[in-house]
N, C-alpha and C positions, 0 to 999 in steps of 0.2 A: 816467018816463026811464030807460035803458037802455045797461048798461056795455058792452062788448064789453071780454073779456078773451083776450087771445092772447099765446103763447108759439111765438116763431120762434126757430130757428134758425140765428145767422150765419153766410153761407157763408164757407168756410174759417174758421169760428172769428173772423171779424171783424168780434167786438160794436162794438171800439171807432166803424171804420168805418162803420156802421149808427147807434151812438148820434150819432157826428159829422152824419152826413147830415140826420136828425131835428133834433138841434139846430138847424142852419143853415136848414134848408128844409121840412120834411117835415113837422113839424109844425104850425109856420103855414099850410102847404098845407090841412094837413087842417082847421086852425082857420076856413079860408077858405070850408069847405062849410056850409051849408046846416044846421043840426041839431047840427052838431059844438059840446058844449059844451066841452071840457076832453082834452087827451091827455096821458097822461104815459105814459116811457118808460125801464126801469132795467133796468140790466146784471142777468145769472145772477150766482149765487154759487157755489153748487155746480157749476151749468155757466156759467164762463163765456161758452161759446158761442151763449148763449142768451139772448133778448133779451123783454121782458116790455114789452106794450102791453095799455095800459089807456085806453079811449078812451070820453067820456060821449058819448053820442046820445041826441035826442030819443025818438026811437024804434028800432028794428030798420027799419022802412018809411025814416026819415030815412036811416040806415047804406048802404043796399042803394039810395036816391036818388043818395047824395053819389058815386055810384061812375060816374054820368055827368057829373060838372062837372069844370069845370079845375083846380080846388085838389085834388082825388081824385087826377088824372091826372099832375099836378106829384108829388105825395106818389108815386106810384110807380115815376115816370121815374127821381127822387133815391134810393129805399129797394131798390127790388127791385132791383140789382145786387147788393146786401148779403144777400139773402134766399136763404138754404141751404135743402137739403132737408127736408121733417115740418116739424113744428108741430102747435097746436091752436088753435081759435076756437071761442067760446061765446058769448053775449048771458045776461048776469044783467037782474033787474029792482033800479031803485035805488030805495029809500023808494018 
Protein backbone atom coordinates (compact mmCIF):
# COMPACT_ATOMS: atom_id res chain seq x y z
CA UNK A 1 0.00 0.00 0.00
CA UNK A 2 1.18 3.53 -0.78
CA UNK A 3 0.45 6.73 1.12
CA UNK A 4 -0.01 9.95 -0.83
CA UNK A 5 1.04 13.01 1.16
CA UNK A 6 0.04 16.35 -0.29
CA UNK A 7 0.33 19.77 1.30
CA UNK A 8 -1.84 22.18 -0.65
CA UNK A 9 -2.34 25.90 -0.32
CA UNK A 10 -5.99 26.94 -0.22
CA UNK A 11 -6.96 29.72 -2.62
CA UNK A 12 -7.14 33.00 -0.71
CA UNK A 13 -6.28 31.11 2.47
CA UNK A 14 -9.76 29.55 2.50
CA UNK A 15 -8.75 26.28 4.11
CA UNK A 16 -12.13 26.13 5.87
CA UNK A 17 -13.87 26.06 2.49
CA UNK A 18 -11.61 23.29 1.23
CA UNK A 19 -12.08 21.26 4.40
CA UNK A 20 -15.86 21.70 4.15
CA UNK A 21 -15.91 20.65 0.49
CA UNK A 22 -13.91 17.55 1.37
CA UNK A 23 -16.14 16.68 4.34
CA UNK A 24 -19.35 17.13 2.35
CA UNK A 25 -18.43 15.45 -0.94
CA UNK A 26 -14.72 15.22 -1.76
CA UNK A 27 -13.69 12.49 0.69
CA UNK A 28 -16.58 10.23 -0.31
CA UNK A 29 -15.82 10.80 -3.98
CA UNK A 30 -12.19 9.74 -3.50
CA UNK A 31 -13.21 6.72 -1.43
CA UNK A 32 -15.44 5.59 -4.31
CA UNK A 33 -12.34 5.24 -6.51
CA UNK A 34 -11.02 1.69 -6.86
CA UNK A 35 -7.81 1.35 -4.88
CA UNK A 36 -8.51 4.25 -2.49
CA UNK A 37 -8.67 2.94 1.08
CA UNK A 38 -8.54 5.93 3.42
CA UNK A 39 -8.64 9.72 3.15
CA UNK A 40 -7.54 12.10 5.91
CA UNK A 41 -7.63 15.87 5.43
CA UNK A 42 -6.22 18.19 8.11
CA UNK A 43 -5.86 21.97 8.50
CA UNK A 44 -2.46 23.57 8.92
CA UNK A 45 -1.40 24.98 12.29
CA UNK A 46 1.63 27.17 11.58
CA UNK A 47 0.28 27.87 8.08
CA UNK A 48 -3.53 27.89 8.46
CA UNK A 49 -4.00 28.45 4.73
CA UNK A 50 -2.51 25.01 4.03
CA UNK A 51 -4.31 21.67 4.06
CA UNK A 52 -2.69 18.26 4.48
CA UNK A 53 -4.08 15.36 2.44
CA UNK A 54 -3.11 11.81 3.43
CA UNK A 55 -4.60 9.26 1.07
CA UNK A 56 -3.95 5.52 1.26
CA UNK A 57 -3.91 3.85 -2.15
CA UNK A 58 -3.37 0.21 -3.08
CA UNK A 59 -0.46 1.52 -5.18
CA UNK A 60 0.73 4.54 -7.14
CA UNK A 61 -0.66 2.78 -10.22
CA UNK A 62 -4.08 2.62 -8.52
CA UNK A 63 -3.86 6.36 -7.81
CA UNK A 64 -2.99 7.08 -11.44
CA UNK A 65 -5.81 4.82 -12.70
CA UNK A 66 -8.28 6.52 -10.34
CA UNK A 67 -7.74 9.80 -12.16
CA UNK A 68 -9.90 8.44 -15.01
CA UNK A 69 -12.87 7.55 -12.76
CA UNK A 70 -16.10 9.45 -12.07
CA UNK A 71 -15.24 9.56 -8.35
CA UNK A 72 -11.96 11.34 -8.98
CA UNK A 73 -13.68 13.73 -11.40
CA UNK A 74 -16.20 14.56 -8.65
CA UNK A 75 -13.36 15.16 -6.16
CA UNK A 76 -11.69 17.57 -8.62
CA UNK A 77 -15.02 19.31 -9.29
CA UNK A 78 -15.72 20.06 -5.62
CA UNK A 79 -12.17 20.61 -4.31
CA UNK A 80 -10.29 22.33 -7.15
CA UNK A 81 -12.08 25.69 -6.77
CA UNK A 82 -10.31 25.92 -3.40
CA UNK A 83 -6.83 24.96 -4.63
CA UNK A 84 -4.35 27.82 -4.53
CA UNK A 85 -0.90 28.11 -6.06
CA UNK A 86 1.89 25.80 -5.06
CA UNK A 87 1.96 22.75 -2.89
CA UNK A 88 3.71 19.43 -2.94
CA UNK A 89 2.81 15.75 -3.29
CA UNK A 90 4.73 12.50 -2.83
CA UNK A 91 3.95 8.84 -2.29
CA UNK A 92 5.43 6.74 0.52
CA UNK A 93 5.38 2.98 1.11
CA UNK A 94 3.17 1.79 3.95
CA UNK A 95 4.19 -1.31 5.88
